[in-house]
C-alpha positions as CSV (number, residue, x, y, z in Angstrom):
1,X,89.5,92.2,107.9
2,X,91.6,90.6,105.7
3,X,92.8,91.6,102.1
4,X,91.7,88.4,100.2
5,X,88.5,88.1,102.1
6,X,85.0,89.5,101.0
7,X,82.0,89.8,103.7
8,X,79.0,88.6,101.4
9,X,75.5,89.2,104.0
10,X,73.0,86.5,103.0
11,X,70.2,86.6,106.5
12,X,69.3,88.7,108.6
13,X,72.8,88.7,110.9
14,X,74.3,86.1,109.0
15,X,77.4,87.2,107.1
16,X,79.9,84.7,104.1
17,X,83.3,85.6,104.5
18,X,84.9,83.9,100.8
19,X,87.9,84.4,100.1
20,X,88.1,87.4,96.3
21,X,89.1,84.1,94.6
22,X,86.1,82.0,95.2
23,X,84.1,84.7,93.6
24,X,84.0,83.7,90.6
25,X,82.0,80.6,90.4
26,X,78.9,82.0,91.4
27,X,75.8,79.8,90.8
28,X,73.4,80.9,88.4
29,X,70.2,81.5,90.4
30,X,68.1,83.3,87.7
31,X,64.1,82.9,89.2
32,X,65.1,81.1,91.7
33,X,64.0,83.0,95.4
34,X,66.3,82.6,97.8
35,X,67.6,84.9,101.1
36,X,70.6,85.7,100.1
37,X,69.4,86.2,95.6
38,X,70.2,89.3,95.4
39,X,73.9,88.9,97.2
40,X,74.2,86.8,94.2
41,X,73.3,88.3,91.8
42,X,75.2,91.9,92.8
43,X,78.2,89.4,92.1
44,X,77.4,87.9,89.2
45,X,76.7,91.5,87.4
46,X,80.6,92.1,88.4
47,X,82.7,92.7,85.1
48,X,85.9,92.9,87.0
49,X,86.2,89.0,88.5
50,X,88.7,87.1,87.8
51,X,87.8,83.6,85.8
52,X,88.7,80.5,86.6
53,X,90.8,78.8,83.3
54,X,92.8,75.0,82.6
55,X,96.5,76.0,82.4
56,X,98.9,73.4,80.2
57,X,102.6,74.0,81.2
58,X,105.7,74.3,79.3
59,X,108.2,71.7,81.8
60,X,107.5,68.9,84.2
61,X,107.5,71.2,87.1
62,X,104.3,71.3,89.0
63,X,102.5,74.5,89.8
64,X,100.5,74.6,93.7
65,X,97.8,76.4,94.8
66,X,98.7,80.4,95.6
67,X,101.7,80.3,92.8
68,X,101.6,83.3,91.4
69,X,99.7,83.5,87.2
70,X,101.8,86.7,85.3
71,X,101.8,88.4,82.1
72,X,105.0,89.5,81.3
73,X,106.0,91.9,84.3
74,X,101.5,92.3,85.3
75,X,100.6,89.5,87.7
76,X,97.2,88.7,86.7
77,X,95.8,85.6,88.6
78,X,97.1,83.0,91.2
79,X,97.0,78.9,90.4
80,X,94.4,76.8,92.5
81,X,95.2,73.4,92.1
82,X,97.5,71.7,89.7
83,X,99.3,68.0,89.0
84,X,101.3,66.2,86.9
85,X,99.3,64.6,83.7
86,X,99.9,61.3,82.7
87,X,97.4,61.2,80.5
88,X,98.4,64.2,78.9
89,X,102.1,64.0,79.4
90,X,101.7,67.3,81.4
91,X,101.5,69.9,83.7
92,X,98.2,70.9,84.3
93,X,96.7,73.4,86.7
94,X,93.6,75.7,87.1
95,X,93.9,79.1,87.9
96,X,91.9,82.0,88.2
97,X,93.3,85.1,86.0
98,X,91.8,88.2,84.6
99,X,89.3,88.6,81.8
100,X,92.3,89.6,79.4
101,X,94.0,86.8,79.8
102,X,91.4,84.2,79.6
103,X,91.2,83.3,76.3
104,X,92.6,79.9,75.1
105,X,96.0,80.3,73.5
106,X,96.7,82.8,75.6
107,X,100.2,82.2,76.9
108,X,101.3,83.2,80.5
109,X,104.0,82.1,83.4
110,X,103.2,81.1,86.1
111,X,106.0,81.3,88.9
112,X,107.1,77.6,90.9
113,X,109.3,78.3,93.1
114,X,110.9,81.3,92.6
115,X,111.4,80.5,88.7
116,X,108.8,81.2,86.4
117,X,107.4,78.6,83.7
118,X,105.6,79.2,80.4
119,X,102.0,78.6,80.9
120,X,98.9,78.0,77.5
121,X,95.8,78.9,78.6
122,X,93.3,75.5,77.6
123,X,89.4,75.2,77.7
124,X,88.0,72.8,80.8
125,X,87.7,70.3,81.3
126,X,91.4,69.2,80.1
127,X,90.6,65.6,78.7
128,X,87.3,64.4,77.3
129,X,87.0,60.4,76.6
130,X,86.1,59.4,73.6
131,X,83.1,57.8,73.0
């Protein structure tokens, strides 16, 4: 089995093969009773799972899916999606990173086609419409 896949038992012989970075997206299931609840709660209790964050890049280059995120020389995460935002006039991306790099204002680097670009961790959503 690949290293980036985690097997999550759901019911009987049914097993969900999920990418490990999706472990961060465990639904809140407290109080609800359903098959697989205990498996999801066990994942939710893990403190070492990655956190989904927003990134605002310092250049117009676009971070794409699977681009690596670095803090210094250490790989701390991976981009899930990225684009250029005309509203914010900046490149933005979402990534899963380690908890130590998940705080707003943290500066990281994203490897885009072999060149590292600076990025800042920002709160999600990137834009809130003013009413």
